[in-house]
Structures are given as C-alpha cells and as structure tokens.
DSSP file (Angstrom, degrees, kcal/mol; ACC not computed):
  #  RESIDUE AA STRUCTURE BP1 BP2  ACC     N-H-->O    O-->H-N    N-H-->O    O-->H-N    TCO  KAPPA ALPHA  PHI   PSI    X-CA   Y-CA   Z-CA
    1    1 A M    >>        0   0    0      0, 0.0     4,-1.4     0, 0.0     3,-0.5   0.000 360.0 360.0 360.0 -35.7  -47.0   33.1    5.2
    2    2 A K  H 3>  +     0   0    0      1,-0.2     4,-2.2     2,-0.2     5,-0.2   0.863 360.0  63.0 -59.9 -33.7  -49.2   30.9    3.0
    3    3 A K  H 3> S+     0   0    0      1,-0.2     4,-2.5     2,-0.2    -1,-0.2   0.900 101.5  50.7 -56.7 -41.1  -46.5   28.2    3.2
    4    4 A Y  H <> S+     0   0    0     -3,-0.5     4,-3.0     2,-0.2    -1,-0.2   0.850 106.2  54.2 -68.3 -33.8  -47.1   28.1    7.0
    5    5 A I  H  X S+     0   0    0     -4,-1.4     4,-3.0     2,-0.2     5,-0.3   0.942 111.6  44.7 -63.5 -45.4  -50.8   27.6    6.6
    6    6 A Y  H  X S+     0   0    0     -4,-2.2     4,-2.7     2,-0.2    -2,-0.2   0.903 115.1  47.5 -66.8 -40.4  -50.3   24.7    4.3
    7    7 A I  H  X S+     0   0    0     -4,-2.5     4,-3.0    -5,-0.2     5,-0.3   0.937 113.6  49.4 -62.2 -45.5  -47.6   23.2    6.6
    8    8 A A  H  X S+     0   0    0     -4,-3.0     4,-1.9     1,-0.2    -2,-0.2   0.934 115.4  41.4 -60.8 -48.5  -49.9   23.8    9.5
    9    9 A L  H  X S+     0   0    0     -4,-3.0     4,-2.6     2,-0.2    -1,-0.2   0.880 114.5  51.8 -69.4 -36.8  -52.9   22.2    7.9
   10   10 A T  H  < S+     0   0    0     -4,-2.7    -2,-0.2    -5,-0.3    -1,-0.2   0.931 116.8  39.6 -64.1 -43.9  -50.9   19.4    6.5
   11   11 A V  H  < S+     0   0    0     -4,-3.0    99,-0.2    -5,-0.2    -1,-0.2   0.788 120.7  50.8 -71.3 -26.8  -49.4   18.7    9.9
   12   12 A L  H  < S+     0   0    0     -4,-1.9   104,-0.6    -5,-0.3    96,-0.2   0.949 101.2  43.0 -81.4 -53.4  -52.8   19.3   11.5
   13   13 A I  S  < S-     0   0    0     -4,-2.6    84,-0.5    95,-0.1     2,-0.1  -0.234  74.9 -91.2-109.8-172.2  -55.6   17.4    9.9
   14   14 A I        -     0   0    0     82,-1.0    83,-2.1    94,-0.2    72,-0.4  -0.419  35.0 -91.0-109.6 163.5  -56.4   14.0    8.5
   15   15 A A        +     0   0    0     81,-4.9     2,-0.3    94,-0.6    83,-0.3  -0.448  47.7 179.7 -72.6 138.3  -56.3   11.9    5.3
   16   16 A C        -     0   0    0     69,-0.3     3,-0.1    -2,-0.2    81,-0.1  -0.954  25.7-132.0-138.5 154.3  -59.4   12.0    3.3
   17   17 A S        -     0   0    0     -2,-0.3    -1,-0.0     1,-0.2    65,-0.0  -0.091  61.4 -45.5 -84.8-161.3  -60.9   10.6    0.1
   18   18 A G        -     0   0    0      1,-0.1    -1,-0.2    -2,-0.1    69,-0.1   0.239  58.3 -99.8 -60.1-173.8  -62.6   12.9   -2.4
   19   19 A S        +     0   0    0     -3,-0.1     2,-0.7     3,-0.0    -1,-0.1  -0.087  65.8 144.1-102.4  33.8  -65.1   15.6   -1.7
   20   20 A D    >   -     0   0    0      1,-0.2     3,-2.2     2,-0.1     4,-0.3  -0.649  41.6-153.2 -76.1 111.1  -68.1   13.5   -2.7
   21   21 A D  G >  S+     0   0    0     -2,-0.7     3,-1.4     1,-0.3    -1,-0.2   0.741  89.9  70.3 -59.4 -24.1  -70.9   14.5   -0.2
   22   22 A S  G 3  S+     0   0    0      1,-0.3    -1,-0.3     3,-0.0    -2,-0.1   0.688  94.5  56.4 -68.9 -15.8  -72.5   11.1   -0.6
   23   23 A D  G <  S+     0   0    0     -3,-2.2    60,-0.3     2,-0.1    -1,-0.3   0.547  80.3 119.6 -88.8  -8.3  -69.6    9.6    1.4
   24   24 A N    <   -     0   0    0     -3,-1.4     2,-0.7    -4,-0.3    58,-0.2  -0.313  57.9-144.7 -63.2 137.0  -70.1   11.9    4.4
   25   25 A N     >  -     0   0    0     56,-0.3     4,-2.8     1,-0.2     5,-0.2  -0.911   9.0-157.5 -99.5 109.4  -70.8   10.2    7.7
   26   26 A T  H  > S+     0   0    0     -2,-0.7     4,-2.3     1,-0.2    -1,-0.2   0.823  87.7  53.8 -63.9 -33.3  -73.3   12.6    9.4
   27   27 A T  H  > S+     0   0    0      2,-0.2     4,-1.5     1,-0.2    -1,-0.2   0.961 114.8  39.3 -64.7 -50.8  -72.5   11.3   12.9
   28   28 A D  H  > S+     0   0    0      1,-0.2     4,-1.3     2,-0.2    -2,-0.2   0.889 114.6  54.4 -66.4 -38.7  -68.7   11.9   12.6
   29   29 A S  H  X S+     0   0    0     -4,-2.8     4,-1.0     1,-0.2     3,-0.4   0.909 106.3  52.3 -60.5 -42.0  -69.3   15.1   10.7
   30   30 A A  H  < S+     0   0    0     -4,-2.3     3,-0.4     1,-0.2    -1,-0.2   0.870 106.5  53.4 -62.5 -36.5  -71.4   16.4   13.5
   31   31 A Q  H  < S+     0   0    0     -4,-1.5    -1,-0.2     1,-0.2    -2,-0.2   0.797 105.4  55.0 -68.3 -27.6  -68.7   15.6   16.0
   32   32 A L  H  < S+     0   0    0     -4,-1.3    24,-0.2    -3,-0.4    -1,-0.2   0.750  82.7 107.1 -76.1 -24.2  -66.2   17.6   14.0
   33   33 A I     <  +     0   0    0     -4,-1.0     2,-0.3    -3,-0.4    24,-0.2  -0.325  60.1  54.4 -62.6 131.2  -68.3   20.8   14.0
   34   34 A G  E    S-A   56   0A   0     22,-2.3    22,-2.9    -2,-0.1     2,-0.5  -0.897  91.9 -54.3 142.4-169.6  -66.9   23.4   16.3
   35   35 A T  E     -A   55   0A   0     86,-0.4    86,-3.6    -2,-0.3     2,-0.4  -0.931  46.7-166.2-111.3 129.6  -63.7   25.4   17.0
   36   36 A W  E     -AB  54 120A   0     18,-3.2    18,-2.9    -2,-0.5     2,-0.4  -0.935   2.4-158.9-120.3 135.9  -60.5   23.5   17.5
   37   37 A L  E     +AB  53 119A   0     82,-2.9    82,-3.0    -2,-0.4     2,-0.3  -0.916  20.1 155.5-117.7 140.6  -57.2   24.9   18.9
   38   38 A G  E     -AB  52 118A   0     14,-2.2    14,-2.6    -2,-0.4     2,-0.4  -0.962  38.2-113.6-153.8 170.3  -53.7   23.5   18.5
   39   39 A T  E     -A   51   0A   0     78,-0.5     2,-0.3    -2,-0.3    78,-0.2  -0.939  29.6-153.9-111.8 133.1  -50.0   24.3   18.4
   40   40 A L  E     -A   50   0A   0     10,-3.1    10,-2.0    -2,-0.4     2,-0.4  -0.758   1.8-151.9-106.4 151.6  -48.1   23.9   15.2
   41   41 A T  E     -A   49   0A   0     -2,-0.3     2,-0.3     8,-0.2     8,-0.2  -0.988  24.7-116.6-123.4 133.2  -44.4   23.2   14.7
   42   42 A D  E >   -A   45   0A   0      6,-2.7     3,-0.5     3,-0.5     6,-0.2  -0.511  18.6-143.3 -66.3 126.1  -42.4   24.4   11.7
   43   43 A S  T 3  S+     0   0    0     -2,-0.3     3,-0.2     1,-0.2    -1,-0.2   0.736 100.1  49.4 -66.7 -21.3  -41.2   21.3    9.9
   44   44 A D  T 3  S+     0   0    0      1,-0.3     2,-0.3     4,-0.1    -1,-0.2   0.718 126.5  20.2 -87.6 -22.8  -37.9   23.1    9.1
   45   45 A D  E X   -A   42   0A   0     -3,-0.5     3,-2.4     3,-0.2    -3,-0.5  -0.792  63.2-163.6-150.4  99.3  -37.2   24.3   12.6
   46   46 A I  E 3  S+     0   0A   0      1,-0.3    -3,-0.1    -2,-0.3    -1,-0.1   0.594  88.1  68.4 -66.3  -9.5  -38.9   22.5   15.5
   47   47 A T  E 3  S+     0   0A   0     -6,-0.1     2,-0.6    -5,-0.0    -1,-0.3   0.605  85.9  81.7 -81.7 -10.4  -38.1   25.4   17.8
   48   48 A V  E <   +     0   0A   0     -3,-2.4    -6,-2.7    -6,-0.2     2,-0.3  -0.852  62.8 173.4 -97.4 120.9  -40.5   27.6   15.9
   49   49 A T  E     -A   41   0A   0     -2,-0.6    20,-0.6    -8,-0.2     2,-0.3  -0.850  10.1-174.8-124.9 161.5  -44.1   27.1   16.9
   50   50 A G  E     -AC  40  68A   0    -10,-2.0   -10,-3.1    -2,-0.3     2,-0.4  -0.908  25.6-107.4-145.3 171.9  -47.4   28.8   16.0
   51   51 A D  E     -AC  39  67A   0     16,-2.0    16,-2.1    -2,-0.3     2,-0.4  -0.834  26.3-161.7-107.6 144.9  -51.0   28.7   17.0
   52   52 A L  E     -AC  38  66A   0    -14,-2.6   -14,-2.2    -2,-0.4     2,-0.5  -0.989   8.7-171.8-128.5 134.5  -53.8   27.2   14.9
   53   53 A T  E     -AC  37  65A   0     12,-2.6    12,-2.7    -2,-0.4     2,-0.5  -0.984   8.4-171.8-123.5 118.4  -57.6   27.8   15.2
   54   54 A L  E     -AC  36  64A   0    -18,-2.9   -18,-3.2    -2,-0.5     2,-0.5  -0.950   1.5-168.8-112.6 120.0  -59.7   25.6   13.0
   55   55 A T  E     -AC  35  63A   0      8,-2.8     8,-1.8    -2,-0.5     2,-0.5  -0.948   2.6-172.9-113.3 122.7  -63.4   26.3   12.8
   56   56 A L  E     -AC  34  62A   0    -22,-2.9   -22,-2.3    -2,-0.5     6,-0.2  -0.960  10.7-159.1-117.0 114.3  -65.7   23.8   11.1
   57   57 A N    >   -     0   0    0      4,-3.0     3,-1.6    -2,-0.5    22,-0.1  -0.521  29.1-113.0 -92.1 159.8  -69.3   24.9   10.6
   58   58 A A  T 3  S+     0   0    0      1,-0.3    -1,-0.1    -2,-0.2     4,-0.1   0.731 114.7  61.5 -63.7 -23.5  -72.4   22.7   10.1
   59   59 A D  T 3  S-     0   0    0      2,-0.1    -1,-0.3     1,-0.0     3,-0.1   0.185 121.7-104.0 -90.2  18.9  -72.8   24.0    6.6
   60   60 A N  S <  S+     0   0    0     -3,-1.6    19,-1.9     1,-0.3     2,-0.2   0.741  89.2 110.5  64.5  26.8  -69.4   22.6    5.6
   61   61 A T  E     + D   0  78A   0     17,-0.2    -4,-3.0    -4,-0.1     2,-0.3  -0.684  34.2 129.1-112.8 175.5  -67.8   26.1    5.6
   62   62 A G  E     -CD  56  77A   0     15,-1.4    15,-2.1    -2,-0.2     2,-0.3  -0.985  40.4-101.2 170.3-159.7  -65.2   27.3    8.1
   63   63 A S  E     -CD  55  76A   0     -8,-1.8    -8,-2.8    -2,-0.3     2,-0.4  -0.991   6.9-145.4-153.9 157.1  -61.9   29.0    8.6
   64   64 A V  E     -CD  54  75A   0     11,-2.4    11,-2.5    -2,-0.3     2,-0.5  -0.997  18.1-172.8-125.1 124.9  -58.3   28.4    9.4
   65   65 A K  E     -CD  53  74A   0    -12,-2.7   -12,-2.6    -2,-0.4     2,-0.4  -0.978   4.0-176.5-120.7 125.5  -56.4   31.0   11.4
   66   66 A T  E     -CD  52  73A   0      7,-2.8     7,-2.6    -2,-0.5     2,-0.4  -0.923   9.7-164.4-120.7 148.7  -52.6   30.6   12.0
   67   67 A S  E     +CD  51  72A   0    -16,-2.1   -16,-2.0    -2,-0.4     2,-0.5  -0.965  11.0 173.6-134.4 116.2  -50.4   32.8   14.1
   68   68 A W  E >  S-CD  50  71A   0      3,-2.4     3,-2.6    -2,-0.4   -18,-0.2  -0.987  74.5 -22.8-123.7 120.1  -46.6   32.6   13.6
   69   69 A S  T 3  S-     0   0    0    -20,-0.6    -1,-0.1    -2,-0.5     3,-0.1   0.856 128.0 -49.3  49.3  41.5  -44.3   35.1   15.4
   70   70 A G  T 3  S+     0   0    0      1,-0.2     2,-0.6     0, 0.0    -1,-0.3   0.232 111.0 121.4  86.7 -15.0  -47.2   37.5   15.7
   71   71 A A  E <   -D   68   0A   0     -3,-2.6    -3,-2.4     2,-0.0     2,-0.4  -0.739  47.2-160.8 -85.4 122.7  -48.2   37.3   12.0
   72   72 A V  E     -D   67   0A   0     -2,-0.6     2,-0.4    -5,-0.2    -5,-0.2  -0.871  11.7-179.2-109.2 135.2  -51.8   36.2   11.8
   73   73 A D  E     -D   66   0A   0     -7,-2.6    -7,-2.8    -2,-0.4     2,-0.4  -0.999   4.3-169.7-134.0 132.9  -53.3   34.8    8.6
   74   74 A T  E     -D   65   0A   0     -2,-0.4     2,-0.4    -9,-0.2    -9,-0.2  -0.979   3.2-173.9-124.8 135.4  -57.0   33.7    8.3
   75   75 A E  E     -D   64   0A   0    -11,-2.5   -11,-2.4    -2,-0.4     2,-0.3  -0.993  22.5-129.2-130.9 136.1  -58.4   31.7    5.3
   76   76 A T  E     -D   63   0A   0     -2,-0.4     2,-0.3   -13,-0.2   -13,-0.3  -0.627  36.8-176.5 -79.4 139.9  -62.0   30.8    4.6
   77   77 A I  E     -D   62   0A   0    -15,-2.1   -15,-1.4    -2,-0.3     2,-0.3  -0.851  28.6-142.3-132.8 165.2  -62.4   27.1    3.8
   78   78 A A  E     -DE  61  89A   0     11,-1.9    11,-3.5    -2,-0.3     2,-0.3  -0.930  28.6-164.4-117.2 150.8  -64.9   24.4    2.8
   79   79 A W  E     - E   0  88A   0    -19,-1.9     2,-0.3    -2,-0.3     9,-0.2  -0.976  13.8-173.9-140.8 153.9  -64.6   21.0    4.4
   80   80 A F  E     - E   0  87A   0      7,-2.1     7,-3.2    -2,-0.3     2,-0.3  -0.974   9.8-168.9-141.2 150.6  -65.8   17.5    3.8
   81   81 A S  E     - E   0  86A   0     -2,-0.3   -56,-0.3     5,-0.2     5,-0.2  -0.973  14.1-167.2-142.5 158.2  -65.5   14.3    5.8
   82   82 A T        -     0   0    0      3,-2.3   -58,-0.1    -2,-0.3   -59,-0.0  -0.539  59.3 -74.7-119.3-167.5  -66.0   10.6    5.8
   83   83 A A  S    S+     0   0    0    -60,-0.3   -59,-0.1    -2,-0.2     3,-0.1   0.725 130.1  12.6 -65.7 -20.6  -65.9    8.3    8.8
   84   84 A T  S    S+     0   0    0      1,-0.1    14,-2.3    15,-0.1     2,-0.3   0.467 117.7  66.0-134.4  -6.3  -62.1    8.5    9.0
   85   85 A T  E     - F   0  97A   0     12,-0.2    -3,-2.3   -71,-0.1     2,-0.4  -0.887  50.5-160.9-127.6 155.5  -60.9   11.4    6.8
   86   86 A L  E     -EF  81  96A   0     10,-2.6    10,-2.4   -72,-0.4     2,-0.5  -0.999   7.0-162.7-132.3 129.2  -61.2   15.1    6.6
   87   87 A T  E     -EF  80  95A   0     -7,-3.2    -7,-2.1    -2,-0.4     2,-0.6  -0.960   4.4-158.0-114.2 127.7  -60.6   17.2    3.5
   88   88 A I  E     -EF  79  94A   0      6,-2.8     6,-2.4    -2,-0.5     2,-0.9  -0.922   6.4-158.1-103.2 119.1  -60.0   20.9    3.8
   89   89 A D  E     +E   78   0A   0    -11,-3.5   -11,-1.9    -2,-0.6     4,-0.2  -0.856  41.4 122.4-101.8 103.0  -60.8   22.7    0.5
   90   90 A A  S    S-     0   0    0     -2,-0.9     3,-0.2     2,-0.3   -13,-0.1  -0.270  86.0 -40.0-130.2-143.9  -58.9   26.0    0.5
   91   91 A T  S    S+     0   0    0      1,-0.2     2,-0.4    -2,-0.1    -2,-0.0   0.866 140.6  17.4 -56.2 -35.0  -56.3   27.5   -1.8
   92   92 A E  S    S-     0   0    0     -4,-0.1    -2,-0.3     2,-0.0    -1,-0.2  -0.997  95.0-110.3-138.6 131.6  -54.9   24.0   -2.0
   93   93 A D        -     0   0    0     -2,-0.4     2,-0.4    -4,-0.2    -4,-0.2  -0.366  32.6-164.1 -63.3 138.0  -56.8   20.8   -0.9
   94   94 A M  E     -F   88   0A   0     -6,-2.4    -6,-2.8    -2,-0.1     2,-0.4  -0.988   1.5-157.9-126.3 136.4  -55.5   19.2    2.2
   95   95 A I  E     +F   87   0A   0     -2,-0.4    16,-0.6    -8,-0.2   -80,-0.4  -0.945  15.6 170.7-121.5 133.5  -56.3   15.7    3.3
   96   96 A F  E     -FG  86 110A   0    -10,-2.4   -81,-4.9    -2,-0.4   -10,-2.6  -0.957  30.1-131.9-138.6 153.7  -56.1   14.3    6.8
   97   97 A T  E     -FG  85 109A   0     12,-2.9    12,-2.5   -83,-2.1     2,-0.3  -0.899  32.2-156.9 -99.7 136.6  -57.0   11.2    8.8
   98   98 A Y  E     - G   0 108A   0    -14,-2.3     2,-0.3    -2,-0.4    10,-0.2  -0.872  17.4-178.8-121.1 154.6  -58.8   12.0   12.0
   99   99 A N  E     - G   0 107A   0      8,-2.0     8,-3.0    -2,-0.3     2,-0.6  -0.965  25.4-131.5-146.8 126.4  -59.3   10.2   15.3
  100  100 A F  E     - G   0 106A   0     -2,-0.3     6,-0.2     6,-0.2     3,-0.1  -0.705  14.9-172.5 -80.0 120.9  -61.2   11.4   18.3
  101  101 A I  E    S-     0   0A   0      4,-1.9     2,-0.3    -2,-0.6    -1,-0.2   0.888  77.2 -33.4 -75.3 -43.2  -59.1   10.9   21.5
  102  102 A N  E >  S- G   0 105A   0      3,-1.4     3,-1.2    -3,-0.1    -1,-0.4  -0.870  85.3 -70.2-156.3-171.4  -62.2   11.9   23.4
  103  103 A D  T 3  S+     0   0    0     -2,-0.3     3,-0.0     1,-0.3    -2,-0.0   0.789 133.2  34.4 -60.6 -27.0  -65.1   14.3   22.8
  104  104 A N  T 3  S+     0   0    0     15,-0.1    16,-2.7     1,-0.1     2,-0.4   0.279 109.3  68.8-114.6   9.9  -62.9   17.4   23.2
  105  105 A R  E <   -GH 102 119A   0     -3,-1.2    -4,-1.9    14,-0.2    -3,-1.4  -0.998  57.0-173.7-133.4 134.5  -59.6   16.2   21.7
  106  106 A L  E     -GH 100 118A   0     12,-2.6    12,-3.2    -2,-0.4     2,-0.5  -0.988  12.9-151.5-131.8 131.0  -58.9   15.4   18.1
  107  107 A S  E     -GH  99 117A   0     -8,-3.0    -8,-2.0    -2,-0.4     2,-0.4  -0.899  13.8-168.9-101.9 128.6  -55.9   13.9   16.4
  108  108 A L  E     -GH  98 116A   0      8,-2.7     8,-2.2    -2,-0.5     2,-0.4  -0.972   2.4-172.6-118.4 132.7  -55.2   14.9   12.8
  109  109 A T  E     -GH  97 115A   0    -12,-2.5   -12,-2.9    -2,-0.4   -94,-0.6  -0.988  11.9-145.2-127.7 129.6  -52.6   13.1   10.7
  110  110 A D  E >   -G   96   0A   0      4,-2.5     3,-1.9    -2,-0.4   -95,-0.2  -0.248  38.6 -91.6 -84.8 179.3  -51.5   14.1    7.2
  111  111 A L  T 3  S+     0   0    0    -16,-0.6    -1,-0.1     1,-0.3   -15,-0.1   0.705 126.2  57.3 -65.8 -20.2  -50.6   11.8    4.4
  112  112 A D  T 3  S-     0   0    0   -102,-0.2    -1,-0.3     2,-0.1     3,-0.1   0.488 120.6-106.9 -87.0  -3.7  -46.9   12.0    5.5
  113  113 A G  S <  S+     0   0    0     -3,-1.9     2,-0.3     1,-0.3    -2,-0.1   0.486  70.3 145.7  92.2   3.3  -47.8   10.7    8.9
  114  114 A D        -     0   0    0   -104,-0.1    -4,-2.5  -101,-0.1     2,-0.3  -0.590  32.4-157.5 -76.2 136.0  -47.3   14.1   10.7
  115  115 A E  E     - H   0 109A   0     -2,-0.3     2,-0.4    -6,-0.2    -6,-0.2  -0.870  16.8-175.1-119.9 147.0  -49.8   14.5   13.6
  116  116 A V  E     - H   0 108A   0     -8,-2.2    -8,-2.7  -104,-0.6     2,-0.5  -0.994  18.2-139.8-135.8 143.5  -51.3   17.4   15.5
  117  117 A I  E     - H   0 107A   0     -2,-0.4   -78,-0.5   -78,-0.2     2,-0.4  -0.895  18.9-165.5-104.7 130.2  -53.6   17.3   18.5
  118  118 A L  E     -BH  38 106A   0    -12,-3.2   -12,-2.6    -2,-0.5     2,-0.4  -0.899   8.6-148.3-116.2 145.1  -56.4   19.8   18.7
  119  119 A N  E     -BH  37 105A   0    -82,-3.0   -82,-2.9    -2,-0.4   -14,-0.2  -0.934  24.2-117.0-111.9 134.3  -58.6   20.7   21.6
  120  120 A R  E     -B   36   0A   0    -16,-2.7     2,-0.7    -2,-0.4   -84,-0.3  -0.475  23.9-125.2 -69.2 134.4  -62.2   21.7   21.2
  121  121 A L        -     0   0    0    -86,-3.6     2,-0.5    -2,-0.2   -86,-0.4  -0.740  30.2-159.8 -78.2 116.7  -62.9   25.3   22.3
  122  122 A V              0   0    0     -2,-0.7   -88,-0.0     1,-0.1   -18,-0.0  -0.877 360.0 360.0-105.8 127.8  -65.8   24.8   24.8
  123  123 A D              0   0    0     -2,-0.5    -1,-0.1     0, 0.0    -2,-0.0   0.496 360.0 360.0 -69.0 360.0  -68.0   27.8   25.6
C-alpha cells in the first residue's frame, strides 16, 4: 500500500529544490495551503484508479490520504515550497513542480513528467 502512496504523490505533486526555508515564497506557499482532492491512476494499470486528499497546513505540516479499492492509507507529512516547486517530506521525500490553473485547481508534475490535477476543497 505504501507503494501506492509514493506513486500517487510522485504522479501528483511538483518538482522542488531542497527544503531550505529561506527559499520559500510566502505568497505561493499561502496559495498552496488548504485541502486538495484528485484522482490517481496506477502507473502499472491505467484502469486502476484511486482517490487522493492532500492537506497542506500553514505551519508546513499536513497529510496525504489515499484510497485504492477501498483500502485507505493516511500519512502525516511536512512540506516546503519555492515559487515553482513543492517538496513533500514523508517516509520518502517527493519533489514536484506546481502550476496554478486557477485559484481552485492545481497541476502537480513529478520529475518523470507525470501530472495530476487537484481541486481545492472549498468549504
């Protein structure tokens, strides 16, 4: 199941440089804060999909929740961003490039070029 989390996050989020807080862009970081929902596809079998919930808190903590075929896994994370990259620090660091499609849609691309679109959960 952990494999799916890493695949999901790798497919999901964006390329980032290191975790040096001095590189953080506070405007872009503030835009990332919130809960984001997306659909994941298994890289080995595109007919297998799962749900992803990515929560990014203002204190650079958060969580990643994945659901594949009814199996749910949640992991606590730390995250860091620059003006164009997002790093998820979990069991294994994941680096993504991000692009806002609009205020409520976010494109995340991993280092292999795989992209996932996330929608902001709006209260």
